[in-house]
C-alpha positions in Angstrom: -2.2 -1.3 18.8 -3.3 2.2 19.8 -2.5 5.2 17.6 -0.3 7.8 19.3 -1.5 11.3 18.5 1.8 13.2 18.6 0.2 16.4 17.4 -2.2 16.5 20.3 -4.9 17.2 17.8 -8.3 15.4 17.4 -9.6 14.3 14.0 -11.3 17.7 13.7 -10.0 21.0 15.0 -10.0 24.7 14.4 -7.0 26.6 12.9 -7.9 30.2 12.8 -10.8 30.6 10.4 -10.4 27.1 9.1 -12.0 23.9 10.3 -9.3 21.2 9.8 -10.4 17.6 9.1 -7.7 15.0 9.5 -8.3 12.1 7.2 -6.8 8.9 5.6 -7.7 9.3 1.9 -8.5 6.7 -0.7 -11.1 7.4 -3.3 -12.5 8.9 -5.5 -10.4 10.0 -7.2 -8.8 6.6 -7.7 -5.6 5.6 -6.0 -4.1 2.5 -4.3 -5.1 2.2 -0.6 -2.1 3.5 1.2 -4.5 5.8 3.0 -2.1 8.8 3.0 -2.6 11.1 5.9 -4.1 14.4 4.8 -5.4 17.6 6.5 -8.4 19.2 4.7 -8.8 22.9 5.4 -12.4 24.0 5.1 -13.5 27.6 5.2 -16.4 29.3 6.9 -18.7 28.7 3.9 -18.0 24.9 4.0 -15.8 24.9 1.0 -12.4 23.2 0.8 -9.7 25.8 0.7 -6.5 23.7 0.6 -4.9 20.5 1.7 -1.7 19.6 3.5 -0.1 16.3 4.4 -0.7 15.1 7.9 2.7 14.8 9.5 1.2 12.6 12.2 0.4 9.7 9.8 2.5 6.8 11.0 3.5 5.6 7.5 3.4 8.6 5.1 4.5 11.2 7.7 2.9 14.1 5.8 4.2 13.2 2.3 1.6 13.6 -0.5 1.7 13.1 -4.2 0.6 15.8 -6.7 -2.8 14.3 -7.1 -3.6 14.8 -3.5 -2.2 18.3 -3.5 -4.5 19.0 -6.5 -7.6 17.5 -4.8 -9.4 20.9 -4.7 -9.1 21.2 -8.5 -10.6 17.8 -8.9 -13.5 18.5 -6.6 -14.4 21.8 -8.0 -13.6 21.1 -11.7 -16.1 22.9 -13.9 -16.9 19.7 -15.8 -17.6 17.6 -12.8 -21.2 16.4 -12.6 -22.7 16.6 -9.1 -26.4 15.9 -9.8 -28.1 12.8 -11.2 -28.6 12.8 -15.0 -30.8 11.0 -17.4 -31.3 10.8 -21.2 -33.3 8.7 -23.7 -31.8 5.5 -24.9 -31.8 6.8 -28.5 -29.6 9.7 -27.3 -26.7 7.6 -26.2 -23.5 9.1 -27.3 -25.0 12.6 -27.4 -23.2 14.8 -24.9 -25.9 17.5 -25.2 -28.8 15.2 -24.3 -28.2 14.8 -20.6 -30.8 16.4 -18.3 -30.8 16.8 -14.6 -33.2 14.6 -12.6 -33.8 13.8 -8.9 -32.3 10.9 -7.1 -35.7 9.3 -6.8 -36.4 9.5 -10.5 -33.0 8.2 -11.4 -33.3 5.2 -9.0 -36.9 4.5 -10.3 -35.6 4.4 -13.9 -32.9 1.9 -12.9 -35.1 -0.4 -10.9 -37.9 -0.3 -13.5 -35.5 -1.3 -16.2 -33.9 -4.0 -14.0 -37.4 -5.5 -13.4 -38.3 -5.3 -17.0 -35.1 -7.0 -18.3 -34.8 -9.6 -15.5 -38.4 -10.7 -16.0 -37.5 -11.5 -19.6 -33.9 -12.7 -19.3 -33.2 -13.6 -15.7 -31.0 -11.9 -13.1 -27.9 -12.9 -14.9 -28.7 -10.5 -17.7 -27.3 -7.7 -15.6 -23.5 -7.4 -15.7 -21.7 -5.1 -13.2 -18.5 -3.7 -14.6 -16.0 -2.5 -12.0 -12.6 -0.8 -12.2 -9.4 -0.6 -10.1 -8.2 1.5 -7.2 -11.6 2.7 -6.2 -13.4 2.3 -2.9 -16.5 0.9 -4.6 -14.4 -2.0 -6.0 -13.9 -3.4 -2.5 -17.6 -3.5 -1.9 -18.6 -5.9 -4.7 -20.1 -8.3 -2.2 -22.7 -5.5 -1.5 -23.4 -5.1 -5.2 -23.9 -8.8 -5.6 -26.1 -9.0 -2.5 -28.4 -6.4 -4.0 -28.9 -7.8 -7.5 -27.8 -11.4 -7.1 -26.2 -11.6 -10.5 -23.1 -13.8 -10.9 -21.8 -11.4 -13.6 -19.7 -8.9 -11.9 -16.6 -8.3 -14.1 -13.4 -6.5 -13.6 -13.0 -5.7 -17.3 -9.3 -6.1 -17.6 -8.3 -9.0 -19.9 -7.1 -11.8 -17.7 -7.6 -9.7 -14.6 -3.9 -8.7 -15.3 -3.4 -6.6 -12.1 -2.6 -8.2 -8.7 -4.8 -11.2 -9.1 -2.2 -13.4 -11.0 0.3 -12.7 -8.2 -2.3 -13.4 -5.6 -3.2 -16.7 -7.3 0.5 -17.7 -7.7 0.9 -17.1 -3.9 -2.1 -19.1 -3.1 -1.0 -22.0 -5.3 2.5 -22.1 -3.7 2.1 -20.7 -0.2 -1.6 -21.2 0.5 -1.5 -17.5 1.4 -1.9 -14.2 -0.4 0.8 -12.0 -2.0 3.8 -11.6 0.4 4.8 -7.9 0.5 8.2 -6.4 1.1 8.4 -5.6 4.8 8.9 -1.9 5.5 7.9 -2.0 9.2 4.6 -0.4 8.4 2.8 -2.5 11.1 5.4 -2.0 13.8 4.9 0.6 16.6 8.4 1.9 16.2 8.5 1.8 12.4 12.0 1.4 10.9 13.5 1.8 14.4 11.4 -0.8 16.1 13.5 -3.5 17.9 11.6 -6.2 16.1 12.6 -4.9 12.7 15.7 -5.4 10.6 16.5 -3.2 7.6 17.0 -5.4 4.6 20.5 -5.6 3.3 19.2 -5.9 -0.3 15.9 -5.1 -2.0 15.0 -6.3 -5.5 12.4 -4.3 -7.4 11.2 -6.6 -10.1 8.7 -5.1 -12.6 7.7 -2.6 -10.0 8.3 1.2 -9.8 6.4 2.1 -6.6 7.1 5.8 -6.3 4.4 6.9 -8.7 2.0 4.0 -8.1 2.1 3.0 -4.4 0.9 -0.4 -5.7 -1.8 -2.2 -3.9 -1.3 0.0 -0.9 2.5 -0.4 -0.6 4.0 3.0 0.3 6.5 3.4 -2.5 8.6 6.1 -0.7 9.5 3.4 1.9 12.1 2.2 -0.7 13.9 5.5 -0.4 13.5 5.5 3.4 15.2 2.1 3.6 17.9 3.0 1.2 18.7 6.0 3.5 19.1 3.4 6.2 21.6 1.3 4.3 19.5 -1.1 2.1 21.0 -1.7 -1.3 18.7 -1.9 -4.4 18.7 -4.1 -7.5 16.2 -3.3 -10.2 14.9 -5.8 -12.8 13.1 -3.8 -15.4 13.6 -3.1 -19.2 13.2 0.6 -18.6 15.6 2.8 -16.6 13.6 4.7 -14.1 14.5 7.0 -11.3 15.1 4.2 -8.8 17.0 2.2 -11.3 19.6 5.0 -11.5 20.1 4.5 -7.7 20.5 0.8 -8.0 23.7 -1.1 -7.5 22.7 -3.2 -10.6 19.9 -3.3 -13.1 18.9 -6.3 -15.2 17.2 -4.7 -18.3 15.5 -7.9 -19.4 13.4 -8.1 -22.6 9.7 -7.7 -21.9 7.8 -10.9 -21.2 10.8 -13.0 -20.4 10.6 -12.8 -16.6 10.0 -16.6 -16.2 13.2 -17.5 -18.0 15.2 -15.1 -15.7 13.4 -16.3 -12.5 14.1 -20.0 -13.4 17.8 -19.2 -14.0 18.2 -17.4 -10.7 16.6 -20.4 -8.9 18.9 -22.7 -10.8 22.1 -20.8 -9.7 20.9 -20.6 -6.1 20.4 -24.4 -6.0 23.3 -25.5 -8.1 25.8 -23.3 -6.1 24.3 -24.6 -2.8 23.3 -21.1 -1.7 19.9 -22.0 -0.2 18.7 -22.7 3.3 18.8 -26.5 3.6 16.8 -26.6 6.9 13.9 -24.6 5.4 13.9 -26.6 2.2 13.8 -29.9 4.1 11.3 -28.9 6.8 9.0 -26.6 5.0 8.9 -27.3 1.3 7.3 -29.9 -0.9 8.7 -31.0 -4.3 12.1 -29.5 -3.9 13.9 -32.2 -6.0 11.4 -31.9 -8.8 11.6 -28.1 -8.7 15.4 -28.3 -8.8 15.4 -30.6 -11.8 12.9 -28.3 -13.7 14.8 -25.0 -13.1 18.1 -26.8 -14.2 16.5 -26.9 -17.6 17.0 -23.1 -17.8 20.7 -22.6 -17.8 21.8 -19.0 -17.0 23.5 -18.8 -20.5 20.2 -19.7 -22.1 18.3 -17.1 -20.0 20.9 -14.5 -20.9 20.2 -14.9 -24.6 16.4 -15.1 -24.1 16.2 -12.1 -21.8 19.0 -10.2 -23.6 21.0 -9.4 -20.5 24.7 -10.2 -19.6 25.0 -13.7 -18.1 27.4 -12.5 -15.5 24.8 -10.1 -14.2 22.4 -13.0 -13.7 25.0 -14.8 -11.6 25.7 -11.6 -9.6 22.1 -11.0 -8.7 21.5 -14.6 -7.7 24.6 -14.6 -5.4 23.8 -11.1 -4.0 20.3 -12.1 -3.1 21.3 -15.4 -1.5 24.0 -13.8 0.5 22.0 -11.0 1.9 20.2 -11.5 5.3 17.5 -10.3 5.2 16.6 -9.5 1.7 13.3 -8.7 0.1 11.7 -8.8 -3.4 8.9 -6.5 -4.4 7.5 -8.1 -7.6 5.0 -6.1 -9.5 2.6 -5.6 -12.3 4.9 -7.0 -14.9 4.1 -10.5 -13.5 0.4 -9.9 -14.0 0.6 -8.5 -17.5 2.3 -11.6 -18.8 0.6 -14.9 -19.6 3.7 -16.7 -18.3 3.9 -14.5 -15.2 2.4 -17.0 -12.7 5.3 -19.3 -13.5 7.8 -16.4 -12.9 6.0 -15.7 -9.6 6.3 -19.4 -8.6 10.1 -19.0 -8.9 10.2 -15.7 -7.1 8.3 -17.3 -4.2 10.8 -20.2 -4.3 13.7 -17.7 -4.1 12.1 -15.9 -1.1 11.6 -19.2 0.7 14.8 -21.0 -0.1 17.0 -18.1 0.9 15.4 -17.7 4.3 13.5 -14.5 3.6 9.9 -15.6 4.1 8.0 -13.9 6.9 11.1 -12.6 8.6 11.8 -8.9 9.6 13.0 -7.1 6.5 12.0 -9.9 4.2 8.7 -10.7 2.6 5.7 -10.8 4.9 3.2 -13.5 4.3 -0.2 -11.9 3.6 -2.2 -11.4 6.8 -4.2 -14.5 7.2 -3.5 -14.5 10.9 -6.1 -13.5 13.5 -7.7 -10.1 13.0 -6.7 -7.4 15.6 -8.8 -4.8 17.4 -7.4 -1.4 18.1 -5.1 -2.6 20.9 -3.6 -5.4 18.8 -5.4 -8.1 20.7 -7.4 -10.9 19.0 -11.1 -10.6 19.1 -12.9 -13.1 21.3 -13.8 -16.3 19.6 -11.7 -15.8 16.5 -9.8 -18.7 15.0 -6.2 -18.3 13.8 -7.5 -18.0 10.3 -9.1 -14.8 9.1 -12.2 -16.5 7.7 -14.4 -13.5 8.6 -12.7 -11.1 6.2 -12.9 -13.6 3.4 -16.6 -14.2 4.2 -17.3 -10.5 3.9 -15.7 -10.3 0.5 -17.7 -13.3 -0.8 -21.0 -12.6 1.1 -22.9 -11.6 -2.0 -21.5 -14.5 -4.0 -22.9 -17.0 -1.5 -26.3 -15.3 -1.3 -26.8 -16.9 -4.7 -27.6 -20.6 -5.2 -25.2 -23.0 -6.9 -27.4 -22.9 -9.9 -27.2 -19.1 -10.1 -23.4 -19.1 -9.6 -23.0 -21.7 -12.3 -24.4 -19.2 -14.8 -21.4 -16.9 -14.2 -19.8 -16.1 -17.6 -16.6 -18.1 -17.9 -17.5 -20.6 -15.2 -17.4 -23.5 -17.8 -13.9 -22.6 -18.9 -12.3 -21.0 -15.8 -14.1 -22.3 -12.7 -11.2 -21.4 -10.4 -11.1 -17.9 -11.6 -14.8 -17.3 -11.2 -15.1 -18.9 -7.8 -11.9 -17.3 -6.4 -12.6 -13.8 -7.8 -16.4 -14.2 -7.3 -17.2 -12.9 -10.7 -17.1 -13.3 -14.4 -14.0 -13.6 -16.6 -13.8 -10.4 -18.7 -12.7 -11.9 -22.0 -15.6 -14.3 -21.9 -18.0 -11.5 -21.1 -16.9 -9.7 -24.2 -17.7 -12.9 -26.2 -21.1 -13.0 -24.7 -21.8 -9.4 -25.5 -20.9 -10.2 -29.1 -22.8 -13.4 -29.5 -25.5 -13.8 -26.8 -23.9 -17.1 -25.8 -24.7 -18.7 -23.4 -27.4 -16.1 -22.9 -27.9 -12.4 -23.5 -26.5 -9.6 -21.3 -28.9 -6.7 -21.7 -28.2 -4.5 -18.7 -25.0 -2.9 -17.5 -23.8 -1.0 -14.4 -20.7 0.9 -15.3 -19.3 1.2 -11.7 -16.2 3.3 -11.4 -14.6 2.1 -14.6 -13.7 3.9 -17.8 -13.1 0.7 -19.8 -13.3 2.3 -23.3 -10.4 4.4 -22.4 -7.0 2.6 -22.4 -7.2 1.7 -18.7 -7.7 -2.0 -18.4 -9.8 -3.6 -21.2 -8.2 -5.2 -24.2 -9.5 -4.1 -27.6 -11.8 -1.4 -26.3 -13.2 -0.8 -29.8 -14.7 -4.3 -29.6 -16.2 -3.5 -26.2 -17.7 -0.4 -27.7 -19.3 -2.2 -30.5 -20.5 -5.0 -28.2 -22.2 -2.6 -25.8 -23.9 -0.9 -28.7 -25.1 -4.3 -30.0 -26.3 -5.8 -26.7 -27.1 -3.4 -23.9 -30.7 -2.3 -23.7 -30.2 -0.2 -20.5 -27.2 1.0 -18.6 -26.4 3.3 -15.7 -23.1 4.6 -14.5 -21.5 5.9 -11.3 -18.6 8.3 -11.4 -17.5 11.9 -10.7 -17.4 12.8 -14.4 -19.0 11.9 -17.6 -16.3 9.6 -19.0 -16.1 8.3 -22.6 -17.5 5.0 -21.4 -20.5 6.6 -19.7 -21.1 8.9 -22.6 -21.2 5.9 -25.0 -23.1 3.4 -23.0 -25.3 4.9 -20.2 -28.8 6.2 -19.9 -28.7 7.3 -16.3 -25.7 8.9 -14.4 -25.3 8.8 -10.6 -22.8 11.3 -9.3 -20.2 10.0 -6.9 -18.8 12.0 -4.0 -15.0 12.4 -3.6 -13.0 11.2 -0.6 -13.5 14.6 1.0 -17.3 14.3 0.9 -18.0 11.0 2.6 -16.8 8.8 5.5 -14.8 5.7 4.6 -12.4 3.0 5.8 -9.4 1.9 3.9 -7.0 -1.0 4.5 -3.7 -1.6 2.7 -3.7 -4.3 0.0 -7.5 -4.1 -0.1 -7.6 -5.9 3.2 -5.6 -8.9 2.0 -2.4 -8.0 3.8 -3.3 -5.0 5.9 -0.8 -3.4 8.1 -2.8 -0.2 8.7 -6.4 0.8 8.7 -7.4 4.4 8.0 -10.5 6.4 8.3 -11.6 8.8 5.6 -13.4 11.6 7.5 -16.1 13.6 5.7 -15.2 17.3 5.4 -17.5 18.9 2.9 -20.7 18.4 0.8 -20.7 19.2 -2.9 -24.0 19.2 -4.8 -26.0 15.9 -4.4 -23.1 13.6 -5.0 -23.2 10.4 -2.9 -20.6 7.7 -2.1 -20.7 4.2 -3.6 -21.9 2.8 -0.4 -24.7 5.4 0.0 -25.8 4.4 -3.6 -25.7 0.7 -2.7 -27.9 1.4 0.3 -30.5 3.2 -1.8 -30.6 0.5 -4.3 -30.8 -2.2 -1.6 -33.7 -0.3 0.0 -35.6 -0.3 -3.3 -34.9 -3.9 -3.9 -36.3 -4.8 -0.5 -39.4 -2.7 -1.2 -39.9 -4.4 -4.5 -39.9 -7.9 -3.0 -41.0 -7.5 0.6 -41.6 -11.3 1.0 -38.2 -12.4 -0.3 -35.6 -12.7 2.5 -32.8 -12.6 0.0 -34.1 -9.4 -1.6 -34.3 -7.8 1.8 -30.9 -9.1 3.0 -28.7 -6.2 1.9 -31.0 -3.5 3.1 -31.7 -5.2 6.5 -28.0 -5.8 7.1 -26.8 -2.4 5.9 -29.6 0.2 6.2 -27.0 2.9 6.4 -23.6 3.0 4.8 -21.9 3.3 8.1 -23.3 -0.1 9.0 -21.3 -1.5 6.1 -18.2 0.2 7.2 -18.5 -1.1 10.7 -19.7 -4.7 9.9 -17.4 -5.2 6.9 -14.4 -2.9 6.9 -14.0 -2.8 10.7 -15.0 -6.5 11.0 -17.7 -5.8 13.5 -15.4 -4.8 16.3 -15.7 -1.0 16.5 -18.1 1.8 15.7 -16.9 4.2 13.0 -17.2 7.1 15.5 -14.7 5.3 17.8 -12.2 4.7 15.0 -12.5 8.0 13.2 -10.9 9.7 16.3 -7.7 7.8 15.6 -7.7 8.5 11.8 -5.3 5.6 11.3 -4.1 2.7 13.4 -1.7 -0.1 12.9 -2.4 -3.8 13.0 0.0 -6.1 14.8 2.5 -7.8 12.5 3.6 -11.3 13.4 6.7 -12.9 11.9 7.3 -16.6 11.1 3.6 -17.3 11.3 4.1 -20.7 9.7 5.9 -21.8 12.9 3.1 -20.7 15.3 0.0 -21.9 13.5 -1.2 -18.5 12.4 -1.6 -19.4 8.8 -3.9 -22.4 9.2 -7.5 -22.6 10.6 -6.6 -25.6 12.6 -3.9 -23.7 14.4 -1.2 -26.1 13.4 2.3 -25.1 12.2 2.7 -25.0 8.4 1.0 -23.5 5.4 -2.5 -23.6 4.1 -1.7 -26.0 1.3 -2.7 -29.6 0.8 0.7 -30.7 2.1 1.0 -28.1 4.8 4.3 -26.9 3.1 5.5 -24.4 0.6 4.6 -26.3 -2.6 7.4 -25.9 -5.1 5.6 -28.7 -6.9 2.2 -27.1 -6.8 -0.6 -29.6 -6.3 -3.1 -26.7 -6.8 -1.6 -26.0 -10.2 -1.9 -29.7 -11.1 -5.5 -29.9 -9.9 -6.4 -27.0 -12.1 -4.9 -28.2 -15.4 -1.5 -26.5 -15.2 1.9 -27.9 -15.0 2.9 -28.1 -11.3 6.4 -26.8 -12.0 7.6 -23.6 -13.6 8.3 -23.2 -17.3 9.0 -20.5 -19.8 7.5 -19.9 -23.2 8.0 -17.1 -25.7 5.3 -14.4 -25.7 2.7 -15.1 -28.3 3.1 -11.7 -30.0 6.9 -11.5 -29.7 9.1 -10.3 -32.6 11.7 -13.0 -31.7 12.2 -16.5 -32.9 11.7 -18.8 -29.8 15.0 -20.2 -28.6 13.9 -22.2 -25.7 10.3 -22.6 -24.7 7.6 -24.6 -22.9 6.9 -26.6 -26.1 10.3 -28.4 -25.6 8.9 -29.7 -22.3 5.7 -30.9 -24.1 3.6 -28.5 -22.0 0.3 -27.1 -23.2 -0.3 -23.4 -22.3 -4.0 -23.7 -22.0 -5.2 -27.3 -21.7 -8.5 -26.4 -20.2 -9.8 -24.7 -23.3 -10.9 -26.8 -26.4 -8.4 -26.6 -29.2 -10.9 -25.2 -31.7 -11.9 -22.4 -29.3 -8.3 -21.6 -28.5 -7.5 -21.4 -32.2 -10.5 -19.1 -32.7 -9.2 -16.8 -30.0 -5.8 -16.6 -31.7 -6.8 -16.6 -35.3 -5.5 -13.1 -35.8 -2.1 -13.9 -34.4 0.8 -14.0 -36.8 3.9 -16.3 -36.9 6.9 -14.9 -35.1 8.7 -14.6 -38.5 6.0 -12.4 -39.9 5.8 -10.3 -36.7 9.5 -9.6 -37.0 9.0 -8.3 -40.6 5.8 -6.3 -40.0 5.8 -5.3 -36.3 9.4 -5.4 -35.0 8.9 -3.4 -31.8 7.9 -4.7 -28.4 5.3 -2.5 -27.0 4.9 -2.1 -23.2 2.2 0.0 -21.5 0.8 0.5 -18.0 3.6 2.4 -16.3 2.4 5.1 -13.9 2.8 8.9 -13.9 2.4 11.3 -11.0 -0.1 13.4 -12.9 -2.9 10.9 -13.2 -4.3 7.6 -11.9 -5.0 5.6 -15.1 -7.6 7.6 -17.0 -8.5 9.9 -14.1 -7.3 13.6 -13.7 -7.1 14.3 -17.4 -9.3 17.4 -16.9 -7.3 18.8 -14.0 -5.2 21.6 -15.4 -2.5 21.8 -12.8 -1.9 18.1 -13.3 -2.3 18.1 -17.1 0.5 20.7 -17.3 2.9 18.0 -16.0 1.9 15.6 -18.8 -0.1 17.5 -21.5 0.2 14.9 -24.2 0.3 11.1 -24.5 3.9 10.0 -24.9 5.8 7.1 -26.4 9.4 6.6 -25.2 11.7 5.2 -27.9 15.5 4.5 -28.0 17.6 7.0 -29.9 19.0 4.3 -32.3 15.4 3.2 -33.2 14.3 6.8 -33.6 17.2 7.6 -36.0 16.5 4.5 -38.0 12.9 5.3 -38.7 13.4 9.0 -39.0 11.5 10.1 -35.8 12.5 13.2 -34.0 12.1 14.0 -30.3 8.7 15.8 -29.9 7.3 14.5 -33.2 4.0 12.6 -33.3 3.9 9.0 -34.6 1.5 6.2 -35.1 1.9 2.7 -33.6 0.0 -0.2 -35.1 -0.3 -3.9 -35.2 -2.8 -6.5 -36.5 -5.3 -5.5 -33.8 -5.3 -1.7 -33.9 -3.4 1.7 -33.9 -2.9 4.8 -31.8 -1.0 8.1 -32.0 1.6 9.4 -29.5 4.2 12.1 -29.2 7.7 10.8 -29.2 10.2 11.2 -26.3 13.5 9.9 -27.6 15.3 8.4 -24.5 18.3 6.0 -24.0 16.4 4.8 -20.9 14.3 2.5 -23.2 15.7 -0.7 -24.6 16.5 -0.7 -28.3 13.6 -2.5 -30.0 11.2 -1.6 -27.2 8.7 1.3 -26.9 7.0 2.4 -23.7 3.6 3.8 -24.3 1.4 5.9 -22.0 -2.0 4.5 -21.1 -5.2 5.9 -19.8 -5.6 8.7 -22.3 -8.7 10.6 -23.4 -9.2 14.3 -24.0 -11.9 16.1 -22.0 -11.2 19.2 -24.0 -12.4 17.5 -27.2 -16.0 16.8 -28.4 -17.7 14.5 -26.0 -20.3 13.1 -28.4 -20.0 10.1 -30.7 -17.9 9.3 -32.7 -15.2 11.3 -30.8 -16.2 10.4 -27.3 -13.7 13.0 -26.0 -11.1 11.7 -28.5 -10.9 8.4 -26.7 -9.8 6.5 -29.9 -6.9 8.9 -30.7 -4.3 7.5 -28.4 -5.9 4.2 -27.3 -2.9 1.9 -26.9 -5.1 -0.9 -25.6 -6.5 -1.4 -29.0 -3.1 -3.0 -29.8 -3.6 -5.6 -27.0 -5.8 -8.6 -28.0 -8.4 -10.3 -25.8 -8.1 -14.0 -24.8 -4.3 -14.1 -24.6 -4.5 -15.6 -21.1 -3.1 -18.6 -19.2 -4.8 -21.8 -18.4 -6.6 -20.2 -15.5 -7.9 -17.3 -17.6 -5.4 -14.9 -16.0 -2.6 -12.7 -17.3 -2.5 -10.7 -20.6 0.2 -9.3 -22.9 0.0 -5.6 -22.0 3.7 -5.4 -21.7 4.8 -7.7 -24.6 2.6 -6.8 -27.6 4.2 -6.2 -30.9 3.9 -3.1 -33.0 5.4 -0.9 -35.7 6.1 2.8 -35.4 5.6 5.3 -38.2 6.4 9.1 -38.0 3.6 11.5 -38.7 3.7 15.0 -40.2 0.7 16.2 -38.2 0.9 17.5 -34.6 -1.8 16.8 -32.1 -0.4 18.8 -29.2 -2.9 20.2 -26.7 -3.4 23.9 -26.5 -2.7 24.4 -22.8 -3.7 28.0 -22.8 -7.2 27.1 -24.1 -7.2 24.1 -21.8 -6.5 26.3 -18.7 -9.2 28.7 -19.8 -11.8 25.9 -20.1 -11.0 23.9 -17.0 -9.4 26.6 -14.7 -6.8 26.3 -11.9 -7.5 26.7 -8.2 -4.3 25.4 -6.6 
């Protein structure tokens, strides 16, 4: 579908003394790939002067978050590093030891150490650690093609972000995560004749305004409410959208599966479901109905600590609305029982007639890829195998024997083969033990895993890196605590304003738009992830000129634009052609299961073994899990289990030997002891407008919005423990402790605390042991590793236990001194 340029402006034009670059931004700095439309105003000296929203963007319409508005302050921050750096291995942790070097010297050091270590230990001794929400993360196939190591690891315990939802969807639908339909792919948007505004939207464990999760434009919820859609919120915490909801279910953290089973039970028992869809398109309906009947709404009400009448109301409202949609979020991922909750949510969507219909939930785009006009490319099948092949290209450059060495493959083969990389919790074990072999080299690629961003127990990761890593290099815009502690070479990354790029919503898994990031400026010698990959690929090819596999990445992608064109643009367009459009929409098809667009054979149905929506999941069964949903009490819950999976004689992790499972959980306590010592339920991971996880902490105009790490606590709890609003406190459990400033708020459930994540303090000493104060407010130290489900997915970031103790000391940041050090440009 062609992009209509209503402004009459090209991607680059003059506005007085400014050159204006229209762009679709992604990263760095990190963000989810909505690809918001932005105009970058560059002065005569080639310096970014200011930014504005691009009112011509077909989705965002000129709206920007504070982080985009503050882009200039990020780019020109005085602590940003824009030249390669090196230091001696014995100087790790010394912030004063870095010295500038050339790109050639930095790359020589990296490749020499790679050759030295792989000659001794094999290619698998290199582990590539990646983070979230960054452009480089979506190019892991390129990284693997260069180094041919199976050990690329997203360092979050249980990959507890997006992947559990994706896997649930694959197990039940044979397709990827189905997103709430907000008409983003339709030419007329909300007013397109093909579209129907949903009568009801359910936001479940998802607050999209600050996060724009996975590329979903969060403000679309407000747009749809203005057009008449009603909203129900399922979330323990009262947020801004919850106050605009017709009803909120404030369930207890970690009990989503119990609630989801009860909702399905009501819909089936009260005969509120679509019989035709159930009969024609589902498999295992009777078994599913029998299983969810086990969770009576009255039982779920006690478990979830919500009024039973509200559970009935939500089930009936959802079943009666046509269309209705459910946006289910991070809470499902950060829960070891979350995939079972997701199984039930998918059942609700399907059984109530809301799957792949206008205004419902759109099945992830596995239909044929489109070119700019919306037409299918010649020779393409109905199944988007090409895009999947791009993602896994580097994985399949390796032999079966090389892939079998992937850390975690013996315990979680589905995880490793689907995600094409190592299981993070198992990688931590390997760093601590050298089993099954040593990891001696690390690439810290756009991740700050020692900060409380994604890793569980970061102090363990810190010690493990110190124990095992002989050489490491990092790529980022700033020297982070992780790079400071671990790396010997630093390669500076360019920001989104400094390189060309292509972004697709939902990381290409369910794209409705494709946007181009157009380069506007140059700063120092910073390079993009893809430029760095090209340089490394070139050196690998030169090192092994007679090895076709060593030459593969360089020969296929000699320039980073080749990667953009062959991968992100799927080989159909040149970047120069597409950049003129800035952003274009991809045709959205509805009811694809009826027309054969979900299967490679072109037949109607779903890409599952039965060709149907599998309410009884054969894929779960084949991978050691119960094929039907169930609930169990969170491992670290300060509650006595009332009704749980054990009653159904289900094992939570049957794939792992009992002795190993016991070892992983040896520090756990019985529920009775948790109630006595750690009576609060700790949740973390919520988003704020001022930062993206651990990024933006040194940007003064954003730090002013949230100067200190906060803990939200209910007034009754605060009064009981003697904690005043604005007072600092320490939270702790059997795994670790952290300090936060209290915000006493009735919006938090009694017995729960909501804790900020992503904190470190660029204003503090950068050297060891401080590492920019990264251990002061590190809530992830309270989240244990290896609390995952049978597939190695999910983790208890939102249902850990803790105690809260008031402190006399204050750790408030001195914002006057902060502003003086870091400056403000906006």
